[in-house]
N, C-alpha and C positions, 0 to 999 in steps of 0.2 A: 100340278096335282092339287086338288082341293079335297080336304077331309070333310066328310058330311056329318059325322057323329063319332062318339066313342062307342064302339060295339061291345068291348069288354075290357076289364082289367084282370090281371092274373097274378097269383102268388104261388110260389113253390112252398109246399108243406112237407114235413117229414112224417107226421102221423095223421093220415087221412081220417081216421075215426074221430080223433079229437077235433080236428079242423071242421069236419062235417057237423059234428054236434054243436060246436060253437056258432057257426054261421046259421045253422038251421034252428037250434033250440034257444040259444042265447040272443042272437040278433033277430031271430024270427023271419029269416029269409026263406023263400020257397025254392026247393030243388027243381031245376028245369032240365038238367041233363044228369042222369044217374051216372055214378062213377064206374069206370072200368078198372081192372087191376093192372098194375104196371106190367108191361110186356104184352098186354092184350090190345085189342082194337081201341079200347078206351084210354090206354096209356096212363092210367092213374089220373084221369082228368074228370072233373065234374063242375057243374055250373049252378049258380043261384041267381034269381032275378031280383033286381033292386031298382025300381023306378025306370025301367026301360033299358038299363045297362046290366049286362051280365057280369058276375064276379066268378072267375074261374079259379079253381084250385088244381094244382098239378103236382105229380111226383116225378115228372120228367126232369131233364137237366135243369139245375137251378137257374132261376131268373134273378140276377144279382140284386136288383132293387124292385122286383116285380116288373110288370109290363102292362102297357095299354095297347089296345087295338083300335086303329082309326079306320072307319068305313070309307071305302073308295068305290067309285063307279066301275073302274076297269083296273084290276090289279096289275096286269102285265104292263099296261101303259104307264101306270104310276111308278112301277119299279124302273122302267126304262127312262122315264123323265128324271127321276131322282139319281139314277146311275149317271146320267148325262151331266148332272150338277155336282158330281163328285161325292155323292153320299155313299157310305159303306153299306153294302147289302150283306147283312149278317146271315140271312137265310133266303135262298132263292125261292121263287114261287112254288107252292105245292098245293095239291088238291086234296080235300077231305070229302067225306060224304055230303057235308052241308055247306062247305065254303071253299074259297081259295085264300091262301095267305102267304105272306112273305114277311121278312123282318129287316129293318134298317137300324142303324146305330146313330144316335145323336152325337154331337161333339164331345159330350162328357162320358160317352160309352154306354149310355142307357139304351135299352132295346125298345123299339117301337114296332109293333106289328101293324102291317097293312092288311086289311080284311075286306073280302067281298063275299057276302052271303049269296048263295045260289038262288034264294027266293026273292032277292032284291031289297029286302028290308035292311034297316040299319038302326043303331041306337039301342 
C-alpha cells in the first residue's frame, strides 16, 4: 500500500456550535461540508478546507487522539494488504455517498483512516 496524500484530519468535539465558530470565525477556515445533526445522515460531521486538506469535526464516537485519513487508490486492496501484514483493522471498509473508508490501528493504538474518494481526488 502506498499513501498518496493526507485527505483529512478529524477531531471529536462536544460542542459543535463553539467548534464551528472557532474554526470558521477565529481561524478563518471555509466550511466545505455543512454539518448534520447527530443521528442523522451527517452524523454530527462537518468539514473545513485548509490548503487542500480537510479538517473534520465530529460528534460521533470519540477519536482518542484525533485521526488522519490517508488517500489510497484502492481501499479494499489496501485493507487486504495491511491485514496480510498483521495490521489491526479497526473498522472494516464502508461506503459513504462520496467515499470509501476503513480504519487501521498503529502499534500505539492510534487510529488511521484509509480513504478513497469516489471522484478520484486526494489531498
